[in-house]
N, CA, C and O of each residue as an XYZ file, in Angstrom:
892
protein
N     -43.750     64.278     47.978
C     -42.557     63.234     47.417
C     -42.617     62.746     46.117
O     -43.389     61.922     45.627
N     -41.590     63.439     45.569
C     -41.411     63.209     44.187
C     -40.945     61.869     43.683
O     -40.225     61.048     44.252
N     -41.402     61.831     42.716
C     -41.056     60.457     41.897
C     -39.730     60.140     41.591
O     -39.349     61.126     40.959
N     -38.930     59.460     41.652
C     -37.073     59.408     41.249
C     -37.274     57.950     40.760
O     -38.097     57.112     41.130
N     -36.061     57.863     39.604
C     -35.635     56.779     39.047
C     -34.335     56.401     39.224
O     -33.336     57.035     38.886
N     -34.376     55.627     39.622
C     -32.643     55.014     40.464
C     -32.105     53.779     39.414
O     -32.665     52.684     39.354
N     -30.885     54.169     38.579
C     -30.775     52.495     37.692
C     -30.309     51.124     38.619
O     -29.258     51.065     39.258
N     -31.330     50.051     38.541
C     -30.997     49.197     39.238
C     -30.462     48.090     38.217
O     -30.359     48.116     36.991
N     -30.137     47.036     39.234
C     -29.228     46.146     38.405
C     -30.395     45.211     37.503
O     -29.924     44.136     37.132
N     -31.979     45.475     37.054
C     -32.528     45.512     35.984
C     -32.713     46.366     35.075
O     -33.137     46.100     33.950
N     -32.492     47.168     35.376
C     -33.246     48.452     34.813
C     -33.326     49.251     35.762
O     -32.573     49.352     36.731
N     -34.670     50.111     35.386
C     -35.410     51.258     36.166
C     -35.906     50.690     37.370
O     -36.519     49.625     37.437
N     -35.533     51.663     38.601
C     -36.531     51.174     39.473
C     -37.307     52.150     39.924
O     -36.562     53.072     39.595
N     -38.263     52.708     40.444
C     -39.370     53.614     40.377
C     -39.743     53.793     42.309
O     -40.148     52.872     43.020
N     -39.560     54.704     42.600
C     -39.353     55.110     43.567
C     -39.448     56.862     44.574
O     -38.980     57.908     44.123
N     -39.972     56.771     45.583
C     -40.550     57.880     45.963
C     -39.811     58.369     47.008
O     -39.890     57.635     47.993
N     -38.923     59.615     47.200
C     -38.417     60.169     48.396
C     -38.578     61.776     48.807
O     -39.028     62.828     48.352
N     -37.975     61.300     49.855
C     -38.824     62.867     50.744
C     -37.295     63.252     51.134
O     -36.650     62.301     51.578
N     -36.579     64.554     51.036
C     -35.351     64.356     51.806
C     -35.355     65.211     52.974
O     -36.269     66.034     53.025
N     -34.885     65.195     53.506
C     -34.818     66.058     55.338
C     -34.283     67.444     54.376
O     -33.770     67.475     53.258
N     -34.690     68.681     55.456
C     -33.897     70.098     55.149
C     -32.903     69.863     56.214
O     -32.199     70.820     56.536
N     -32.738     68.710     56.818
C     -31.254     68.552     57.604
C     -30.337     67.892     57.139
O     -30.356     66.666     57.032
N     -29.240     68.775     56.738
C     -28.493     67.765     55.788
C     -27.745     66.688     56.605
O     -27.394     65.718     55.934
N     -27.415     66.660     57.986
C     -27.311     65.463     58.801
C     -28.492     64.058     59.241
O     -28.339     63.003     59.856
N     -29.464     64.604     58.679
C     -30.561     63.673     59.195
C     -30.081     62.316     58.433
O     -29.457     62.053     57.405
N     -30.793     61.497     59.631
C     -30.499     60.145     59.398
C     -31.649     60.085     58.214
O     -32.541     60.852     57.852
N     -31.104     58.573     57.724
C     -32.106     58.042     56.014
C     -32.900     56.742     56.387
O     -32.473     55.861     57.133
N     -33.626     56.748     56.012
C     -34.866     55.255     56.373
C     -35.298     54.868     54.965
O     -35.766     55.753     54.248
N     -35.174     53.522     54.466
C     -34.995     52.820     53.267
C     -36.582     51.928     53.642
O     -36.431     51.345     54.716
N     -37.753     51.726     53.159
C     -38.793     51.259     53.426
C     -39.082     50.602     52.145
O     -38.819     51.113     51.056
N     -39.699     49.308     52.327
C     -39.566     47.872     51.759
C     -40.920     47.025     51.764
O     -41.298     46.544     52.832
N     -41.771     46.802     50.420
C     -43.088     46.749     50.587
C     -43.075     44.863     50.466
O     -42.078     44.142     50.407
N     -44.343     44.503     50.458
C     -44.453     43.303     50.851
C     -44.799     42.352     49.422
O     -45.185     42.879     48.379
N     -44.636     41.215     49.543
C     -44.540     40.159     48.465
C     -45.343     41.008     46.762
O     -46.394     41.466     46.313
N     -44.119     40.776     46.464
C     -43.963     41.502     44.666
C     -45.291     40.723     43.962
O     -46.319     41.288     43.588
N     -44.984     39.204     43.878
C     -46.286     38.574     43.215
C     -47.489     38.304     43.721
O     -48.304     37.491     43.285
N     -47.605     39.127     44.816
C     -48.875     38.924     45.398
C     -49.383     40.738     45.271
O     -50.156     40.977     46.199
N     -49.256     41.389     44.811
C     -49.891     42.329     44.712
C     -49.097     43.714     45.355
O     -48.980     44.911     45.092
N     -48.672     42.805     46.291
C     -47.358     44.409     47.410
C     -46.749     45.322     46.321
O     -46.202     44.847     45.326
N     -46.836     46.349     46.495
C     -46.018     47.592     46.168
C     -45.982     48.935     47.055
O     -46.624     49.063     48.098
N     -45.206     49.845     46.541
C     -44.782     50.737     47.285
C     -45.625     51.619     47.928
O     -45.388     52.367     48.876
N     -46.944     51.388     47.110
C     -48.103     52.350     47.616
C     -49.052     51.223     48.360
O     -50.237     51.552     48.297
N     -48.921     50.491     48.763
C     -49.153     49.480     49.905
C     -49.824     50.550     51.284
O     -48.952     51.214     51.844
N     -50.542     50.638     51.550
C     -51.296     51.059     52.914
C     -50.388     51.068     54.091
O     -50.053     52.119     54.637
N     -49.978     49.850     54.494
C     -49.104     49.855     56.027
C     -47.462     50.684     55.045
O     -46.767     51.643     55.381
N     -47.384     49.868     53.940
C     -45.913     50.423     53.623
C     -45.755     52.339     53.563
O     -44.792     53.072     53.785
N     -47.106     52.612     53.182
C     -47.572     54.588     53.369
C     -47.357     55.295     54.642
O     -46.826     56.393     54.811
N     -48.056     54.164     55.853
C     -47.667     54.446     57.054
C     -46.618     54.695     57.669
O     -46.433     55.508     58.575
N     -45.552     53.632     56.931
C     -44.154     53.354     58.100
C     -43.329     54.928     56.861
O     -42.590     55.707     57.464
N     -43.510     55.143     55.607
C     -42.795     56.094     55.341
C     -43.408     57.390     55.939
O     -42.502     57.889     56.604
N     -44.387     58.081     56.010
C     -45.223     58.784     57.039
C     -44.213     58.761     57.845
O     -43.365     59.632     57.646
N     -44.057     58.110     58.604
C     -43.564     58.105     60.179
C     -41.936     58.310     60.281
O     -41.264     58.689     61.240
N     -41.594     57.979     59.141
C     -40.002     58.193     59.609
C     -40.022     59.560     58.407
O     -38.932     60.128     58.467
N     -40.788     60.099     57.548
C     -40.756     61.531     57.447
C     -41.024     62.504     58.130
O     -40.606     63.615     57.801
N     -41.888     62.290     59.392
C     -42.479     62.821     60.311
C     -41.292     62.989     61.106
O     -41.244     64.168     61.457
N     -40.369     62.371     61.523
C     -39.221     62.395     61.984
C     -37.963     62.947     61.709
O     -36.947     62.718     62.366
N     -38.073     63.935     60.382
C     -37.227     64.392     59.760
C     -36.414     63.352     59.645
O     -35.411     63.492     60.345
N     -36.456     62.098     58.879
C     -35.184     61.177     58.278
C     -35.719     61.642     56.493
O     -36.859     61.903     56.108
N     -34.692     61.618     55.856
C     -34.269     61.477     54.770
C     -35.140     59.839     53.994
O     -34.666     58.715     54.164
N     -36.186     60.064     53.334
C     -37.150     58.406     53.493
C     -37.305     58.141     51.825
O     -37.374     59.005     50.950
N     -37.330     57.025     51.706
C     -37.046     56.131     50.448
C     -38.194     55.414     50.477
O     -38.521     54.963     51.575
N     -39.059     55.142     49.311
C     -39.466     53.666     49.012
C     -39.249     53.844     48.067
O     -38.959     54.917     47.538
N     -39.375     52.422     47.453
C     -39.776     52.012     45.959
C     -40.991     50.759     45.819
O     -41.937     50.279     46.444
N     -40.297     50.623     44.635
C     -41.336     49.382     44.072
C     -40.132     48.447     43.439
O     -39.309     48.869     42.627
N     -40.182     46.952     44.012
C     -39.037     45.943     43.387
C     -39.433     45.960     41.972
O     -40.302     46.555     41.335
N     -38.280     44.899     41.617
C     -38.328     44.674     39.960
C     -39.816     44.222     39.475
O     -40.358     43.277     40.049
N     -40.231     44.654     38.802
C     -41.574     43.833     37.830
C     -42.949     44.557     38.797
O     -44.069     44.054     38.892
N     -42.568     45.619     39.330
C     -44.125     46.240     39.990
C     -43.826     47.490     39.735
O     -42.723     48.019     39.878
N     -45.070     48.103     39.253
C     -44.857     49.440     38.914
C     -44.542     49.782     37.456
O     -45.140     49.308     36.491
N     -43.473     50.713     37.405
C     -42.933     50.985     36.741
C     -41.255     50.375     36.982
O     -40.320     50.767     36.284
N     -41.145     49.603     37.830
C     -39.598     48.831     37.847
C     -39.342     48.199     37.166
O     -40.033     47.201     37.372
N     -38.540     47.990     36.102
C     -38.131     47.037     35.502
C     -37.443     45.893     35.894
O     -36.469     45.957     36.644
N     -37.990     44.581     35.324
C     -37.072     43.092     35.532
C     -38.274     42.558     35.884
O     -39.369     42.906     35.440
N     -37.941     41.258     37.114
C     -39.296     40.660     37.071
C     -39.070     40.091     38.285
O     -38.058     40.503     38.852
N     -40.041     38.847     39.144
C     -40.074     38.658     40.533
C     -39.203     37.614     40.566
O     -39.410     36.653     39.825
N     -38.181     37.637     41.359
C     -37.282     36.604     41.878
C     -36.871     36.226     42.900
O     -35.657     36.128     43.079
N     -37.951     35.848     44.045
C     -38.044     34.999     44.903
C     -37.265     35.767     45.812
O     -37.056     34.931     46.691
N     -36.622     36.956     46.224
C     -36.084     37.584     47.052
C     -34.299     37.646     46.425
O     -33.715     38.661     46.805
N     -33.708     36.974     45.810
C     -32.272     37.123     45.594
C     -32.050     38.762     44.838
O     -31.219     39.622     45.131
N     -32.965     38.783     43.941
C     -32.674     39.930     43.455
C     -33.407     41.209     43.941
O     -33.074     42.355     43.637
N     -34.495     40.847     44.771
C     -35.058     42.297     45.279
C     -33.889     42.737     46.317
O     -33.622     43.879     46.690
N     -33.368     41.716     46.619
C     -32.085     42.264     48.021
C     -31.355     42.999     47.377
O     -30.981     44.066     47.865
N     -30.942     42.564     46.007
C     -29.771     43.479     45.279
C     -30.435     44.739     44.916
O     -29.849     45.814     44.782
N     -31.942     44.502     44.736
C     -32.782     46.449     44.409
C     -32.669     46.765     45.459
O     -32.477     47.980     45.421
N     -32.663     46.336     46.731
C     -32.457     47.420     47.898
C     -31.398     47.608     48.156
O     -31.277     48.814     48.367
N     -30.202     46.943     48.312
C     -28.450     47.490     48.170
C     -28.511     48.462     47.096
O     -28.099     49.593     47.353
N     -28.974     48.202     45.892
C     -29.174     49.712     44.922
C     -29.189     50.722     45.714
O     -28.277     51.487     46.028
N     -31.059     50.667     46.249
C     -31.816     51.765     46.923
C     -30.823     52.465     47.565
O     -30.444     53.604     47.289
N     -30.348     51.620     48.577
C     -29.370     52.114     49.737
C     -28.140     52.756     49.300
O     -27.619     53.726     49.849
N     -27.762     52.209     48.383
C     -26.867     52.938     47.864
C     -27.134     54.576     47.527
O     -26.471     55.497     48.005
N     -28.089     54.692     46.736
C     -28.548     55.695     46.389
C     -29.333     56.536     47.091
O     -29.580     57.644     46.616
N     -29.790     56.196     48.186
C     -30.068     57.515     49.133
C     -28.737     57.733     50.031
O     -28.525     58.761     50.674
N     -27.740     56.439     49.970
C     -26.369     57.437     50.925
C     -26.243     58.279     50.409
O     -26.342     59.333     51.037
N     -25.869     58.333     48.572
C     -25.382     59.142     47.668
C     -25.857     60.337     48.365
O     -25.370     61.106     49.194
N     -26.893     60.240     47.794
C     -27.787     61.104     48.202
C     -27.568     62.249     49.583
O     -27.761     63.461     49.481
N     -27.137     61.562     50.817
C     -27.419     62.101     52.104
C     -25.689     61.720     52.290
O     -25.664     60.560     52.702
N     -24.675     62.090     52.189
C     -23.042     61.486     52.232
C     -22.913     62.138     53.606
O     -21.851     61.987     54.210
N     -23.729     62.727     54.060
C     -23.668     63.189     55.965
C     -24.483     62.789     57.371
O     -24.507     63.117     58.557
N     -25.247     61.700     56.287
C     -26.220     61.175     57.345
C     -25.541     60.539     58.740
O     -24.337     60.295     58.819
N     -26.268     60.364     59.570
C     -25.837     59.988     60.862
C     -25.830     58.293     60.860
O     -24.938     57.448     60.929
N     -27.489     58.249     60.730
C     -27.466     56.746     60.678
C     -28.127     56.129     59.841
O     -28.139     56.806     58.812
N     -28.697     55.192     59.714
C     -29.706     54.335     58.456
C     -30.638     53.460     59.313
O     -30.275     53.215     60.463
N     -31.423     53.128     59.009
C     -32.751     52.659     59.195
C     -33.493     51.780     58.165
O     -33.615     52.228     57.026
N     -33.887     50.834     58.401
C     -34.508     50.068     57.352
C     -36.288     49.567     57.924
O     -36.253     49.195     59.097
N     -37.373     49.525     57.453
C     -38.032     49.175     57.504
C     -39.197     48.326     56.375
O     -39.331     48.807     55.250
N     -39.915     47.195     56.725
C     -40.532     46.814     55.979
C     -41.399     45.798     56.013
O     -41.055     44.906     56.789
N     -42.582     45.588     55.342
C     -43.381     44.860     55.922
C     -43.702     43.303     55.134
O     -43.578     43.331     53.909
N     -44.022     42.229     55.636
C     -43.953     41.379     55.474
C     -42.455     40.333     54.263
O     -41.672     39.608     54.879
N     -42.344     40.422     53.011
C     -41.328     40.049     52.428
C     -40.481     40.883     52.858
O     -39.427     40.736     53.476
N     -41.358     42.316     52.251
C     -40.254     43.476     52.486
C     -39.335     43.429     53.991
O     -38.261     44.027     53.913
N     -39.531     43.021     54.844
C     -39.415     42.911     56.553
C     -37.981     41.626     56.317
O     -36.972     41.622     57.022
N     -38.216     40.780     55.334
C     -37.075     39.534     55.150
C     -35.963     40.210     54.594
O     -34.791     40.116     54.957
N     -36.618     41.171     53.318
C     -35.295     41.284     52.584
C     -34.104     42.322     53.795
O     -32.876     42.296     53.881
N     -35.063     43.080     54.509
C     -34.384     44.454     54.954
C     -33.804     43.308     56.112
O     -32.693     43.469     56.616
N     -34.257     42.701     56.300
C     -33.391     41.789     57.730
C     -31.689     41.406     56.860
O     -30.590     41.765     57.281
N     -31.897     40.794     55.897
C     -31.185     40.080     55.509
C     -29.963     41.499     54.692
O     -28.757     41.309     54.538
N     -30.612     42.657     54.343
C     -29.453     43.881     54.287
C     -28.690     44.064     54.883
O     -27.479     44.105     54.667
N     -29.720     44.318     56.422
C     -28.848     44.597     57.550
C     -27.689     43.897     57.971
O     -26.784     44.209     58.744
N     -27.881     43.023     57.389
C     -26.783     41.680     57.471
C     -25.609     42.459     56.917
O     -24.562     42.591     57.551
N     -25.800     42.934     55.805
C     -25.103     42.623     54.933
C     -24.470     44.844     54.899
O     -23.536     45.274     54.222
N     -24.981     45.324     55.427
C     -24.622     46.715     55.885
C     -24.905     47.415     57.063
O     -25.905     48.021     57.448
N     -23.499     47.139     57.685
C     -23.466     47.713     59.697
C     -23.554     49.208     59.676
O     -23.504     49.609     60.839
N     -23.710     50.588     58.480
C     -24.409     51.329     59.097
C     -25.670     51.203     59.274
O     -26.183     52.207     59.766
N     -26.496     50.194     59.021
C     -28.004     49.916     59.396
C     -28.017     50.024     60.716
O     -27.736     48.954     61.255
N     -28.312     51.219     61.722
C     -28.165     50.730     63.205
C     -29.950     50.799     63.638
O     -30.093     51.639     64.526
N     -31.460     50.064     63.192
C     -32.279     50.045     63.977
C     -33.444     49.596     62.535
O     -33.524     49.894     61.343
N     -33.997     48.963     63.245
C     -34.934     48.528     62.066
C     -36.355     48.551     62.554
O     -36.517     48.940     63.710
N     -37.492     48.167     61.800
C     -38.829     48.119     61.998
C     -39.488     47.260     61.329
O     -40.069     47.781     60.377
N     -39.672     45.961     61.446
C     -40.027     44.751     61.066
C     -41.518     44.009     61.086
O     -41.700     43.093     61.888
N     -42.734     44.490     60.052
C     -43.823     44.318     60.795
C     -44.386     43.103     59.358
O     -44.233     43.068     58.137
N     -45.256     42.029     60.671
C     -45.516     40.950     60.074
C     -44.325     39.693     59.185
O     -44.493     39.045     58.152
N     -43.081     39.771     60.206
C     -41.994     39.264     59.375
C     -42.948     37.855     59.000
O     -44.023     37.662     59.568
N     -42.460     37.029     58.095
C     -43.033     35.917     57.299
C     -42.167     34.644     57.862
O     -41.432     33.963     57.148
N     -42.359     34.459     59.126
C     -41.491     33.834     59.394
C     -42.022     32.415     59.244
O     -41.294     31.512     59.656
N     -42.982     32.161     58.805
C     -43.654     30.424     58.116
C     -42.796     30.134     57.302
O     -42.329     29.017     57.077
N     -42.501     31.299     56.733
C     -42.603     30.980     55.417
C     -41.093     31.114     55.055
O     -40.474     30.174     54.558
N     -40.580     32.206     55.300
C     -39.070     32.430     55.008
C     -38.217     32.153     56.106
O     -38.573     32.191     57.283
N     -36.852     31.815     55.611
C     -35.482     31.624     56.953
C     -35.347     33.059     57.490
O     -35.831     33.953     56.796
N     -34.789     33.355     58.564
C     -34.625     34.258     59.357
C     -33.221     33.253     60.251
O     -33.066     33.800     61.343
N     -32.592     32.479     60.162
C     -31.660     31.972     60.561
C     -30.299     32.344     60.538
O     -29.296     31.980     61.153
N     -30.586     33.311     59.508
C     -29.159     34.519     58.623
C     -28.982     34.986     59.876
O     -27.792     35.204     60.104
N     -29.976     35.312     61.117
C     -29.519     36.520     61.912
C     -28.833     35.915     62.891
O     -29.422     35.723     63.955
N     -27.506     35.507     62.748
C     -27.082     35.035     63.830
C     -25.325     35.687     63.885
O     -24.379     35.330     63.183
N     -25.352     36.590     64.828
C     -26.640     37.098     65.277
C     -27.335     38.482     65.148
O     -26.519     39.396     65.027
N     -28.383     38.790     65.144
C     -28.753     40.155     64.776
C     -27.761     41.413     65.134
O     -27.729     41.779     66.309
N     -27.098     41.964     64.335
C     -26.624     43.566     65.255
C     -26.855     44.353     65.327
O     -26.025     45.074     65.880
N     -28.311     45.093     64.814
C     -28.675     46.148     65.906
C     -30.574     45.751     66.355
O     -31.557     45.189     65.873
N     -30.232     46.351     67.332
C     -31.856     46.776     67.412
C     -32.643     47.483     67.105
O     -32.658     48.667     66.769
N     -33.795     46.250     67.294
C     -34.989     47.068     66.375
C     -36.253     46.174     67.114
O     -36.219     45.324     68.004
N     -37.539     46.846     66.218
C     -38.984     46.379     66.543
C     -39.316     45.005     65.384
O     -39.030     45.038     64.187
N     -39.997     43.820     66.121
C     -40.836     43.121     65.452
C     -42.563     43.433     65.712
O     -43.096     43.071     66.761
N     -43.164     43.985     64.866
C     -44.594     43.891     65.410
C     -45.334     43.165     63.853
O     -45.269     43.271     62.628
N     -46.127     42.296     65.076
C     -47.274     41.655     64.393
C     -48.592     41.089     65.141
O     -48.779     40.846     66.333
N     -49.265     40.992     64.245
C     -50.562     41.123     64.565
C     -51.087     39.396     64.920
O     -50.933     38.435     64.167
N     -51.849     39.397     66.547
C     -51.875     38.320     67.508
C     -53.120     37.647     66.870
O     -53.623     36.662     67.410
N     -53.526     38.075     65.934
C     -54.469     36.697     64.993
C     -54.114     36.813     63.531
O     -54.972     36.868     62.651
N     -52.545     36.854     63.260
C     -52.275     36.725     61.833
C     -52.260     35.395     61.305
O     -51.581     34.412     61.602
N     -53.454     35.642     60.180
C     -53.684     34.607     59.342
C     -52.919     33.406     58.358
O     -53.111     32.245     57.996
N     -52.231     34.171     58.240
C     -50.675     33.781     57.354
C     -49.575     33.575     58.195
O     -48.918     32.650     57.718
N     -48.990     34.065     59.374
C     -47.965     33.672     59.825
C     -48.623     33.578     61.310
O     -48.602     34.711     61.790
N     -49.132     32.755     62.108
C     -49.150     32.718     63.203
C     -48.417     33.298     63.954
O     -47.216     33.147     63.726
N     -48.773     34.096     65.016
C     -47.748     34.506     66.652
C     -46.895     33.460     66.464
O     -45.862     33.585     65.807
N     -47.333     32.129     67.135
C     -46.263     31.362     67.503
C     -45.068     31.160     66.796
O     -43.948     31.042     67.292
N     -45.430     31.121     65.379
C     -44.259     31.174     64.127
C     -43.079     32.213     64.961
O     -41.900     32.033     65.264
N     -43.896     33.200     65.126
C     -42.386     34.536     65.341
C     -41.551     34.046     66.745
O     -40.346     33.801     66.786
N     -42.351     33.982     67.697
C     -42.201     33.586     68.936
C     -40.714     32.535     68.820
O     -39.632     32.504     69.406
N     -41.329     31.793     67.793
C     -40.500     30.475     67.851
C     -38.874     31.112     67.210
O     -37.749     30.694     67.486
N     -39.249     32.182     66.340
C     -37.940     32.409     65.693
C     -37.351     33.460     66.413
O     -36.121     33.447     66.461
N     -37.973     34.407     67.009
C     -37.007     35.152     67.774
C     -36.298     34.514     69.591
O     -35.617     35.163     70.386
N     -36.850     32.952     69.730
C     -35.977     32.822     70.853
C     -35.053     31.907     70.208
O     -34.302     31.137     70.807
N     -35.185     32.079     68.561
C     -33.475     31.120     68.644
C     -32.662     32.318     67.599
O     -31.948     31.923     66.676
N     -32.826     33.496     67.814
C     -32.157     34.726     67.370
C     -31.104     34.746     68.367
O     -31.425     34.534     69.536
N     -29.974     34.956     68.091
C     -28.887     35.538     68.833
C     -28.757     36.888     68.481
O     -29.003     37.197     67.315
N     -28.391     37.797     69.333
C     -28.046     39.154     69.475
C     -26.661     38.991     69.848
O     -25.938     38.199     70.451
N     -26.594     40.346     69.079
C     -24.804     41.020     69.337
C     -25.246     41.910     70.576
O     -26.188     42.671     70.801
N     -24.056     41.433     71.325
C     -24.468     42.483     72.502
C     -24.467     43.684     72.333
O     -23.940     44.222     71.359
N     -25.169     44.402     73.427
C     -25.845     45.845     72.855
C     -26.965     46.215     72.061
O     -27.544     47.301     72.055
N     -27.352     44.602     71.003
C     -28.413     45.002     70.503
C     -29.470     44.644     71.379
O     -29.340     43.869     72.326
N     -30.592     45.260     71.026
C     -32.120     44.855     72.140
C     -33.271     44.368     71.054
O     -33.325     45.244     70.192
N     -33.950     43.603     70.845
C     -35.417     43.054     69.913
C     -36.144     43.065     70.602
O     -36.201     42.346     71.599
N     -37.125     44.117     70.172
C     -38.237     44.439     71.100
C     -39.405     44.013     70.206
O     -39.695     44.646     69.191
N     -40.166     42.762     70.669
C     -41.606     42.312     69.982
C     -42.688     42.633     70.578
O     -42.980     42.458     71.761
N     -43.524     43.293     69.430
C     -44.927     43.360     70.313
C     -46.165     42.595     69.290
O     -45.959     42.365     68.098
N     -47.603     42.225     70.075
C     -48.010     41.694     69.426
C     -49.678     42.132     69.399
O     -50.304     41.690     70.362
N     -50.504     42.980     68.374
C     -51.156     43.887     68.713
C     -52.497     42.798     68.630
O     -52.469     42.032     67.666
N     -53.553     42.691     69.484
C     -54.334     41.783     70.226
C     -55.270     42.279     68.698
O     -55.168     43.395     68.187
N     -55.932     41.443     68.305
C     -57.017     41.575     66.828
C     -56.829     41.856     65.660
O     -57.679     42.180     64.831
N     -55.773     41.756     65.532
C     -55.066     42.163     64.195
C     -54.685     41.384     63.325
O     -53.939     40.588     63.896
N     -54.768     41.097     62.088
C     -54.366     40.266     61.243
C     -52.827     40.136     60.297
O     -51.913     40.817     60.763
N     -52.540     39.430     59.195
C     -51.416     40.331     58.967
C     -51.302     41.663     58.318
O     -50.408     42.488     58.503
N     -52.163     41.741     57.661
C     -52.353     43.190     57.061
C     -52.495     44.429     58.162
O     -52.159     45.601     57.988
N     -52.947     43.974     59.060
C     -53.627     44.818     60.026
C     -54.542     45.896     60.017
O     -54.652     46.923     60.687
N     -55.225     45.344     58.995
C     -56.701     45.806     58.658
C     -57.466     46.030     59.997
O     -57.494     45.279     60.971
N     -58.023     47.123     59.840
C     -59.112     47.852     60.738
C     -58.202     48.044     62.427
O     -58.632     48.250     63.562
N     -56.671     47.836     61.819
C     -55.795     48.103     63.452
C     -54.526     49.065     63.135
O     -53.545     49.346     63.823
N     -54.994     49.536     61.589
C     -53.555     50.565     61.397
C     -53.451     51.967     62.287
O     -52.531     52.785     62.261
N     -54.165     51.985     62.754
C     -53.859     53.158     63.969
C     -53.101     52.841     64.798
O     -52.075     53.497     64.983
N     -53.524     51.301     65.819
C     -52.927     50.752     67.032
C     -51.419     50.537     66.159
O     -50.469     51.181     66.605
N     -51.201     49.771     65.093
C     -50.049     49.544     64.447
C     -48.996     50.737     64.495
O     -47.850     50.656     64.937
N     -49.672     51.972     63.899
C     -48.873     53.230     64.211
C     -48.306     53.807     65.206
O     -47.186     54.316     65.239
N     -49.428     53.695     66.391
C     -48.877     54.071     67.813
C     -47.923     53.169     68.185
O     -47.124     53.537     69.046
N     -47.821     51.998     67.701
C     -46.878     50.771     68.593
C     -45.449     51.279     67.652
O     -44.396     50.748     68.007
N     -45.394     52.032     66.766
C     -44.409     52.279     65.908
C     -43.843     53.212     66.421
O     -42.739     53.090     66.952
N     -44.686     54.645     66.339
C     -44.200     55.614     67.494
C     -43.587     55.695     68.516
O     -42.604     56.394     68.765
N     -44.490     54.530     69.568
C     -43.951     54.327     70.730
C     -42.593     53.891     70.993
O     -41.747     54.619     71.512
N     -42.423     52.862     70.681
C     -40.996     52.551     70.451
C     -40.208     53.516     69.767
O     -39.127     53.584     70.351
N     -40.256     54.419     68.644
C     -39.478     55.415     67.781
C     -39.401     56.412     69.032
O     -38.328     57.002     69.158
N     -40.276     56.639     69.854
C     -40.005     57.883     70.858
C     -39.350     57.645     71.743
O     -38.789     58.594     72.293
N     -39.085     55.909     72.395
C     -38.224     55.949     73.159
C     -35.994     55.623     72.679
O     -35.026     55.560     73.436
N     -36.101     55.510     71.120
C     -34.834     55.437     70.825
C     -34.127     56.509     70.263
O     -32.911     56.696     70.295
N     -35.875     57.884     69.230
C     -35.383     59.330     68.748
C     -35.818     60.082     69.200
O     -36.930     60.227     69.708
N     -34.703     60.901     69.043
C     -35.325     62.284     69.487
C     -36.252     63.048     68.301
O     -36.423     62.434     67.247
N     -36.806     64.285     68.457
C     -37.702     64.775     67.522
C     -36.704     64.802     66.216
O     -37.338     64.953     65.172
N     -35.539     64.709     66.075
C     -34.866     64.992     64.739
C     -34.579     63.818     64.356
O     -34.362     63.741     63.147
N     -34.476     62.656     65.067
C     -34.232     61.478     64.308
C     -32.937     60.875     65.231
O     -32.630     59.683     65.232
N     -32.211     61.961     66.045
C     -31.110     61.385     66.611
C     -31.400     60.565     67.813
O     -32.342     60.701     68.594
N     -30.047     59.332     67.845
C     -30.115     58.722     69.128
C     -30.669     59.397     70.421
O     -30.425     60.603     70.434
N     -31.298     58.975     71.430
C     -31.463     59.208     72.726
C     -30.198     59.005     73.974
O     -30.507     58.333     74.958
N     -29.512     59.296     73.934
C     -28.728     58.949     74.913
C     -27.613     58.239     74.373
O     -27.342     57.148     74.876
N     -26.645     58.856     73.050
C     -26.143     58.342     71.921
C     -26.051     56.538     72.368
O     -25.251     55.791     72.931
N     -27.267     56.455     71.783
C     -28.134     54.858     71.441
C     -27.777     54.686     70.064
O     -28.612     54.814     69.169
N     -26.569     54.400     69.851
C     -26.276     53.130     68.201
C     -26.849     51.758     68.140
O     -26.641     50.999     67.193
N     -27.549     51.472     69.135
C     -27.727     49.739     68.947
C     -29.270     49.674     68.659
O     -29.817     48.589     68.462
């Protein structure tokens, strides 16, 4: 998992990248939690997400938002971080011009950024959103949600109660052909503390239902 440096809107973006040996492999972008609250690309949940997509033969990239680690710039409450994510997506697409499709996966703040990126990038065909900050951030832009994906949440989330996510999901309109799945892990908090194994299993089970061992959609499922 070599370190790479990407030229971003505010200067250097620090990243880790694992390319697939398959030149037509899909790509995945992994987005970390709140930069202004200690979130980094080395967060345990982010590293677990990263490993799951690498294991499925995706070309996979995770990076530090501006102002985190070696990434230059300063926290911008979402707007600048969305620009960072778009730049990172451009970079990994340039590295993988023959990629069959793209996924985005994020944790907390990163899930909010990832969903915004998905609305702007039609090549993103799937998402995994962990601990979506539904009580703190506005998800009204999902109108409609253009791709199928997974919302995974701790049933005992002390920062974003489960009911807050449920209310958001009830209001989200979904594009024809897209399916949103929501899973609540009993006993888990916002960070999935002591429930990392259950989190990983839920993600694995979901991806198993959509992708084969090489990361390709099952039965031509492109949503």
